[in-house]
DRENRO-776595 format. One record per residue (C-alpha): residue number from 1; residue in one letter; x, y, z. Coordinates in pm, 1 decimal, always signed. Example, Ala and Ser with C-alpha at 12.3 -4.5 7.8 and 13.67 -1.06 7.14 Angstrom:
BEGIN
<num 1&residu A&u +1230.0&v -450.0&w +780.0> .
<num 2&residu S&u +1367.0&v -106.0&w +714.0> .
This chain:
BEGIN
<num 1&residu M&u +0.0&v +0.0&w +0.0> .
<num 2&residu S&u +141.4&v +336.1&w -95.4> .
<num 3&residu I&u +40.3&v +680.4&w +10.5> .
<num 4&residu S&u +48.5&v +955.7&w -244.0> .
<num 5&residu I&u +89.6&v +1309.9&w -130.0> .
<num 6&residu P&u -45.3&v +1575.4&w -364.3> .
<num 7&residu P&u +209.2&v +1837.9&w -470.0> .
<num 8&residu S&u +193.0&v +2156.3&w -269.8> .
<num 9&residu H&u +71.9&v +2445.0&w -478.9> .
<num 10&residu P&u +4.0&v +2780.8&w -322.0> .
<num 11&residu S&u -358.7&v +2870.9&w -366.7> .
<num 12&residu K&u -454.0&v +3189.7&w -548.5> .
<num 13&residu R&u -542.8&v +3366.5&w -226.8> .
<num 14&residu D&u -213.8&v +3261.4&w -62.1> .
<num 15&residu S&u +5.4&v +3366.0&w -354.6> .
<num 16&residu N&u -48.6&v +3741.4&w -297.5> .
<num 17&residu G&u +39.0&v +3810.1&w -660.5> .
<num 18&residu I&u +382.3&v +3651.2&w -630.1> .
<num 19&residu E&u +356.6&v +3530.7&w -990.7> .
<num 20&residu Y&u +376.4&v +3898.2&w -1094.3> .
<num 21&residu I&u +692.7&v +3976.0&w -897.2> .
<num 22&residu P&u +1015.8&v +3979.4&w -1101.1> .
<num 23&residu K&u +1238.8&v +3681.9&w -1024.2> .
<num 24&residu D&u +1526.4&v +3906.1&w -911.5> .
<num 25&residu Y&u +1314.3&v +4048.6&w -629.0> .
<num 26&residu V&u +1201.7&v +3703.0&w -519.0> .
<num 27&residu A&u +1561.8&v +3576.9&w -522.7> .
<num 28&residu V&u +1676.5&v +3864.7&w -300.2> .
<num 29&residu A&u +1394.6&v +3809.0&w -51.2> .
<num 30&residu E&u +1456.5&v +3433.5&w -50.0> .
<num 31&residu S&u +1829.7&v +3475.1&w +11.8> .
<num 32&residu Q&u +1761.9&v +3713.6&w +300.9> .
<num 33&residu E&u +1522.1&v +3462.6&w +454.3> .
<num 34&residu A&u +1786.0&v +3188.1&w +411.9> .
<num 35&residu N&u +2048.8&v +3409.3&w +579.4> .
<num 36&residu F&u +1817.4&v +3469.9&w +874.7> .
<num 37&residu L&u +1735.5&v +3100.4&w +904.4> .
<num 38&residu K&u +2105.3&v +3007.3&w +894.1> .
<num 39&residu L&u +2176.0&v +3253.3&w +1172.7> .
<num 40&residu M&u +1887.2&v +3112.0&w +1374.1> .
<num 41&residu F&u +1999.6&v +2750.3&w +1317.9> .
<num 42&residu D&u +2358.8&v +2837.7&w +1412.5> .
<num 43&residu E&u +2241.9&v +2993.4&w +1738.7> .
<num 44&residu M&u +2021.1&v +2692.8&w +1810.9> .
<num 45&residu H&u +2314.6&v +2459.9&w +1743.9> .
<num 46&residu K&u +2529.3&v +2653.5&w +1993.7> .
<num 47&residu S&u +2274.8&v +2580.1&w +2266.7> .
<num 48&residu I&u +2333.8&v +2204.8&w +2240.1> .
<num 49&residu E&u +2589.4&v +2062.3&w +2480.1> .
<num 50&residu H&u +2847.1&v +1842.9&w +2307.9> .
<num 51&residu A&u +3038.2&v +1564.7&w +2482.4> .
<num 52&residu E&u +3362.3&v +1666.0&w +2312.2> .
<num 53&residu D&u +3484.0&v +1947.0&w +2092.4> .
<num 54&residu P&u +3390.8&v +1884.5&w +1728.6> .
<num 55&residu S&u +3670.7&v +1851.8&w +1475.2> .
<num 56&residu S&u +3718.4&v +2112.8&w +1204.2> .
<num 57&residu A&u +3580.3&v +1865.9&w +947.5> .
<num 58&residu E&u +3266.7&v +1822.4&w +1156.5> .
<num 59&residu D&u +3233.4&v +2201.2&w +1187.5> .
<num 60&residu I&u +3255.1&v +2238.6&w +809.1> .
<num 61&residu Y&u +3003.9&v +1959.6&w +753.0> .
<num 62&residu Q&u +2764.5&v +2108.2&w +1008.5> .
<num 63&residu S&u +2796.6&v +2452.2&w +846.8> .
<num 64&residu L&u +2722.1&v +2314.1&w +499.3> .
<num 65&residu L&u +2428.6&v +2114.6&w +632.1> .
<num 66&residu T&u +2289.3&v +2422.9&w +804.4> .
<num 67&residu D&u +2325.8&v +2625.9&w +482.7> .
<num 68&residu E&u +2132.2&v +2367.2&w +283.8> .
<num 69&residu R&u +1858.8&v +2339.4&w +546.7> .
<num 70&residu A&u +1813.8&v +2716.0&w +548.5> .
<num 71&residu K&u +1804.7&v +2734.7&w +167.2> .
<num 72&residu A&u +1554.4&v +2449.0&w +142.9> .
<num 73&residu L&u +1323.2&v +2604.6&w +399.3> .
<num 74&residu A&u +1347.2&v +2948.6&w +235.6> .
<num 75&residu A&u +1276.4&v +2799.2&w -109.4> .
<num 76&residu H&u +943.9&v +2657.2&w +8.7> .
<num 77&residu P&u +655.4&v +2858.9&w -142.4> .
<num 78&residu N&u +550.3&v +2992.0&w +198.3> .
<num 79&residu G&u +887.1&v +2970.4&w +372.5> .
<num 80&residu V&u +861.0&v +3099.9&w +727.4> .
<num 81&residu G&u +708.7&v +3430.8&w +622.1> .
<num 82&residu I&u +1013.3&v +3654.5&w +617.8> .
<num 83&residu K&u +1034.2&v +3639.2&w +238.2> .
<num 84&residu N&u +677.0&v +3768.1&w +212.1> .
<num 85&residu L&u +747.9&v +4052.3&w +455.8> .
<num 86&residu I&u +1053.4&v +4157.1&w +254.7> .
<num 87&residu L&u +862.1&v +4136.4&w -73.4> .
<num 88&residu D&u +584.0&v +4351.9&w +71.2> .
<num 89&residu Q&u +845.4&v +4619.1&w +141.4> .
<num 90&residu I&u +1050.3&v +4604.2&w -180.3> .
<num 91&residu Y&u +765.9&v +4521.2&w -422.7> .
<num 92&residu P&u +431.9&v +4638.6&w -275.3> .
<num 93&residu Q&u +94.5&v +4484.0&w -356.8> .
<num 94&residu K&u -4.1&v +4777.2&w -579.3> .
<num 95&residu F&u +262.6&v +4671.6&w -833.2> .
<num 96&residu R&u +158.8&v +4305.9&w -841.6> .
<num 97&residu S&u -56.4&v +4292.9&w -1151.5> .
<num 98&residu K&u -16.5&v +4145.4&w -1495.6> .
<num 99&residu E&u +4.0&v +4490.9&w -1653.1> .
<num 100&residu A&u +272.6&v +4615.8&w -1412.3> .
<num 101&residu Y&u +473.6&v +4295.7&w -1458.7> .
<num 102&residu E&u +460.2&v +4323.9&w -1837.0> .
<num 103&residu A&u +564.4&v +4690.6&w -1818.3> .
<num 104&residu Y&u +860.1&v +4594.7&w -1598.8> .
<num 105&residu Q&u +961.1&v +4318.7&w -1841.5> .
<num 106&residu A&u +940.8&v +4562.6&w -2133.6> .
<num 107&residu M&u +1155.2&v +4813.5&w -1944.9> .
<num 108&residu V&u +1418.9&v +4550.8&w -1865.3> .
<num 109&residu K&u +1431.6&v +4428.3&w -2225.5> .
<num 110&residu G&u +1460.2&v +4787.2&w -2349.0> .
<num 111&residu N&u +1773.3&v +4851.7&w -2136.7> .
<num 112&residu G&u +1590.7&v +5048.2&w -1870.4> .
<num 113&residu K&u +1376.8&v +5254.5&w -2104.9> .
<num 114&residu P&u +1003.7&v +5186.5&w -2117.0> .
<num 115&residu R&u +879.5&v +5096.6&w -2463.0> .
<num 116&residu E&u +609.7&v +5319.4&w -2603.7> .
């Protein structure tokens, strides 16, 4: 017997117009969320008592593992919410429409000059 889990797709009401945000903005917000999560995971890891001092190889491995955990959590459509807060500040809701997105794309393709 197998259990199938449906893929997670953000619903229209949960997306908040994210499909109309340029990918560069989303990437910046996602990387900031990942940085915050890495910092949080590092601080949580410091609170654990270890029987012996970890080797430098173990420190490197732990650091890489923490980086990947933070990136994976930040890449989730909903993340932990920091990405959405950042996007609300750098790309407000009033710009999240098909028309505004197309105008932005035209401006980028025209080397910063809006096409008329």
